[in-house]
Steps between C-alpha positions, in 0.01 A plus 500: 500500500874527446677834484722539197841619618574835337849614431656662803537876486805711576374521857608140566783275394595135509660563840203691638260334752216677319316421178350795313242503225529717192325843522144501370327771300475718812875465579419275799695188585495257788784373714474152655736358755680196362286367216173580329181371667358173373161665451424862415131602519569814297560286191124457470415869556336670202391860453144444621635383838651847549180690427331686785151594388158347438479591131811330366449215257583154640515169321251220568490137409279195518369311806633169619291200592351466852584862569206531742611237756416446784156614381291265292459739206616835364166669578543463876868592479424828324216584738705431814791695354274799440369482857846509655663741258230766514424747775255432782286794394453419134569781254412549135845371408427181693171467314682543168751237608218259590335541161801504269743268679255253655157486337623568144801270527501220244532230768213636714195271511202592717407131525804449723337725764180301553619344826747776587579555868749769603566324831577174324740668256688680777537166680638362175765772513576435866530123442702515178707180469862513612658431163879539529526538123274803495621824650157642573381202699775527760362546849518856628555370852269732699486393865320629807638472851401607847816591693503421871553854611150637467529633145303295252431524130844500337465393137830436327679307228841342513767710331646194334159408355465847350850500348454152359157590360631824349783325318253247359277770350520606139629839614820330624620494140563872538695470829862616503682244710849631425572866584720715282639851468356722228715762328429784260765639263354747249842661457771245415774744605374503860471229762164318514248606762351252746120481466283426805145387428367152593568327831730252325737775378621680820769396746304309766376215281835478319680450833251240617528318168878479536464371857263227386717406204810477719327289767556122488219310333297229665664166420341338197334820378603621154224759454580860421496719811285812476335752731131540582483867603214537747347842565238552769242775554279537805245769579153509647198616303138582575261276313195729506428871506300457820567282799829364630543193280869483410757258362877491537642296210861403436575491127790313345655598166788339317772743397600266217196628313521831316361794694301598191310175545459472875386865520182405311220352715380305195826300499411337836864539603399575860481178700294524818723358771296564814219701653611628838234484774428794727601502861182382671292757688495258792866581569386777736281257698786252526746773599266639766441153641871416506654830610209684657530801267427597140765453235663827398565604142871400517399157632254448215764613251742244647234226471437586137871476429517163671200385298678599177813309601294196598334503158838505327599206717227301325599630159874430540429133556746205475420453130598856428819479709602181320432663162691808609808293578480223240211510259408837358800728539533820696188705568523859607297812576263337750295644778490751781692609809450542875747601764423213738506181296506421133396179332734553206802529725402193698425288195768617255790622714679167467524564125666838553190685390480868603134586518570875490619460141155389388333834578452741209358855483125542467459771237124531523475533879827684555472759225157525335299437818777627726730785403288640217168470683646676805646776282174549310304512825725772639482699176122500529531613863709794379236587240232504772720733702545747212125523434399695187308196368832326427354157586198554277733610220705184550193279465375692195836464325518127563153462348633661182805275463441287189514122512775307326517152353255225575553534874837674550346825624136472593253779569557648843226524760317824569670536837863393478590703809272278706740205443215255553472152351835531323729205432867496402441549129285808574786659693730408211270681254486805725881519517540464123262792439572714807747754356256694274228477765707645788663767281441844660254378763755635750679835476870524427749390619295208636360417156850440359597283800186285463543461123865398547395238755219366280736472203758306704228276645365422152852434370584271794169319461565444128852368564371276779235337281712445189466141383846500344804673648846555358812587693450859388139528617591347837784751537260788434235339721749523787569866421127565480459354849761745630324795338163385626632510855630852441164606356319358804728688739445825311125438497499434875726789598398775256136420432335284766651703786329813365148357535311388810309196376220302660301183443314459176121490549499123450770459766303706752187297425691173537633610841148585612373158392784330684428689820134412469583131457734508802231667711248236396742226608545661841126551541533878517360779288734760353414796282698453179344780298755755611823304455778748435730468203846376579808692390720307256869543416653337192686194629821396328602254773318199358629159401325512163678819397842374604438162335510667157877474509482118488339470159803519273680227695188282502460532123858384450430204728147392410411677176256781429230577755217358289650153561398522866236772503220449752261669259362165390135464403448155648290648783226562245471128445436410864256789538310370199485153652373636832176617338438141384520352848233477770717735715531225765834325502585692185874432516463134404245591231740755351772235493270264307398770251863590444588137434215461251583816309865403480412157365276657234784733406737204459251330272471820301878529472521142378251598234630848433501430127127435497349745254233709667245626256412861571237607248405864511193616315547812299307790645264646246519875487202709408547761231544855614322790342769759578859472379738520799763771477729402788807301389470256790244221520250498786509235771190328360659466154610140472828413328634184664868422462634144499786413730821658380805298387777606741761543224303791348579854614146630463150381419204685346175342384489391136130588475353775282179545693540867596600733218468855375494653159807714554397795287153518656639477853755774439232718345268462800783598738667767289482755783688277745853639517639162600421368150694771322713340224380157610510344152838643388662390827344156470626454145846618603501245783393218267750593230781507755417139590447380142797654321830335601755735656252784543553703818260788434440736791194672351273471203689764301786255442280289273411629157147559380547213253588260781199606705268462199643153430383386843139378487282428801287210381129586512600822680433313825669523837430216745476557876601252770440473868804341660876497439709238677873559541721200583839573653790327673543601863828574673496147647444330164129433531246573228232746610224699337340846518148547372407848374187671382429868428214525749658430834867394471655669204848631586810344343876539491729467200876530468610857449714609205659811641860594433537711814773409743259450792202377301218328682480131399131497408234699322141482619164520328129444566317273259200672340407210277617155387461459124598311193468586131534290188728683259652458157813682387563530126822699503825386336674447836321166553498199269183354653187713483247273671276598793662518843359544849654781710431509875553836667420702809374858492658669802528826688860564594642605834806717552743509791500787747853628453458766770464239773792293626401137524660159531708297740747770609236743627254225589209621289281324243521605132244772426321523163203678341311521172634708211282804431267444205685748280825303512559269201608224741168505688343212303644220293505132411697205641576152374385259778833321460668807652305488827728384783239476773199665651592754765337638810443875508372670813375860481725760663216614723689801633483670156127446436315480168479715190292545183770701320681209335213383278145621426215249530589201285398142428856397587439542872350232715152562634619506859740788420212748473688690225784577742860388536722475802779755470764237577533130573757300692639182340471228762834320481405282798173355368654151468843340517547482125424870461744580780779314323423672168577833664766370733693307236678166508200270440617165357190464284513857366802446280308511172332824603831668574652366182247695295587836649871550463445874458292527817692460826302425813505845650272435796714222639772711656437534864637555841386140530826407340705675760711274714375382836769708665341828391480736796202670653658830403500397133137397528399826661674690221293315239177553692578865557578553135174335406299717735667812369458389137866566438721345233586131543836344431580140419732363767769239448288218646206600284719505192636158589154348501406671176806342342425169671155482341650584164313828455652843460337829587230328701378790705194658354465646846783738428342639184468876550384580148261791472200485274144388472385236743480154348335185626430137428243255639440128518281241666365150453152432367255217507225419259194308618634196318804524730312531825389864506165573656255776409565673833861563399384795292390753758460871512785692657444608856548866578765634731 
């Protein structure tokens, strides 16, 4: 595919060595060195390729001929595909997949299975013909060797075979072989900002590309010279919950492929390069025989390092070295390091390769499982020291934190303080929700110190995991790192030093088990029941903590951290294969299963346009004797939604299955104060949307004649179960929130306040999702036909103006329900106005109340006719939400454009202060916060506010007196979108 040369922008000229594209609709343009690439994979990108969610609508086509090769028929192909794509422990979803996508497929014929043999079909996969014209019949090149030096069982593939195979796959059409710089210029009066996102946009690949382009070509070769960017991951994993079966894979990814693709396990972007064998247990026997003594731990560590280097000697074979110098361009970011001897130096030194430059930070192990886990552990130690049931309170609060999204925030375990069976994403969830949970578990001034630290940790974590950085966000990321260090020092000096902390119970038990195991090895018996707890001091002298300063530089060099995150899910694949082996010589069996599954995936990709019939039988509902009064539909009420076209902003079912006679329903609930003036407010809302130019604030602005001219056809109001909201993320992806009134019902809309420091959003809780068919016969409209009006009945939140919140004081926005007597307590919203779902966490320190609203059908069942006094708005729930409050998101331009009268008040922050800010300045801010004194906007803070293009950003500084106000939001799932019946649970009690 040829790239059409656009006109060069003002950023380049005829004398410039760079070629720039014209800005697109998001004010982004690319800068190429020299000329435009001969092939641009983004030319074929359509909107559905940018959608992240299982319920977006995708196009399908028709099958091609012989799409089931190498199998003899489509029946066997579908059956084998189901076997390898499903889980080992079959679920109901797998059973549905078997029925709808295999048995009910049009090309399925049971006669083809009369002589079926699974062993024969797997051999057919293993012996697929080596057809050079077909990408999925290329040999995967698995080999097994037995090295001379006592370690056997290395299974590996040649790097050159993997690279060649990868570039022959269908997915290679999406590879970016020519790197470029990406710029963003929303304001034409200011210089464009450099955008860092994919691996092929930062400095490292651009430099390597220029080196390759400037190198002399092999005589007689006229091919275009490009880079194959190799990225390697290596980590051991246990294959079973019990026993010591383990595997140590090396995975190879190609950085030419978009991170949004290779981050998905279903894309099969992870190529299994090798399975590293363990150092044989017979090493001790050999060592004793040779040296007359047992090998010490340092000796075994040295042997393991030598084993690793020996393995890389096999992998960096002559074919790879030849390709490195002549055939495939420069390859970087390989491997590991030892202090004695390094294969990469020995093999690649003659090419001037510096193997230190290939090492990148490990976000998951250094921060989430390192710095944050250590900090959380010590915080729990402090809570044990304080007593007063603080640990039990911590666990109870975590149990009450609501979920968010399909799997963004999951339900926490009953015993978070135990820190057992937690993986990296669990620690991430704990950090994102920690501020409301830890609030006031410690007395002042320690509470303020801990909350400041948690806020800085959450901010740093959000910056570190952004998938798209600008020059501005990287500048503030560096400042955030400085402040995080200051917060850690204050925490260590002014908080940790005041408490004498000891082992957690699990740590004491682990030490006892270790001593028991050591005694058993020595043949002695030791009483481990009375092992004393060990005193612990918070340790700031760790590599992982000091490595946080390397992240900004690494992002400039290699792109955002998700390009090289070790939080890959490929381990799940090898664990799944282990259960299908005979557990004897399982490494080779896993290699064969991996090869078969990959081949089936290639066949599927070749036939991606095959239409898969998914027929769903309508669920027949039995009639109910009683008329339900609650506005939300129960979990068992079925209202399936088709997949949503990504260009739509929202989706509600078109069905009319669940309806009320409006007059009868209002009559039955006439004593419910929440329904006061329901019909007049509803008509005012509808008239405001129907009559052009109407901006009514209440129903009194419409005349009685206008209200009477509005007819609700059949006097019916139709209820719906699920509302889907599509939105563009800060990094220009298309994502979706799914809401329902039962479990996830909180939303955010753009505010329309004229105050100088107005908060950017208003918040509401969805009571019901409705539509009505109306007819307006007034003179304002020329057409008087029926029209469908979708609307949400909501309960509004108001902001707590007595509490200072936001970036400057490092506190989350605080909101609460309007009292029932306020006219703003209830209202209606056009679904088009919903920006996103939002995550609200109760402000546990304030408790609950029944004073805001008497018993009402508008509350959820789990609320027990109570409300939390206040809620915290979780700005850190995901990266997109963080950027909506932080400001400067590339994909949020349209949102900001609709709110010219609403500056982003919560985005001012000490985070914008320069990296040279002194400790004295920081202590002044912290002291002012603790004393609840007036805050001032400093010069650096004002500079950032101006830099983001917002004025009066600091809601934090709002000292207005008056009634407390609050808002609330959160994401919701209907059962059609993956919600389970256990998601609706009764509230636990504190």
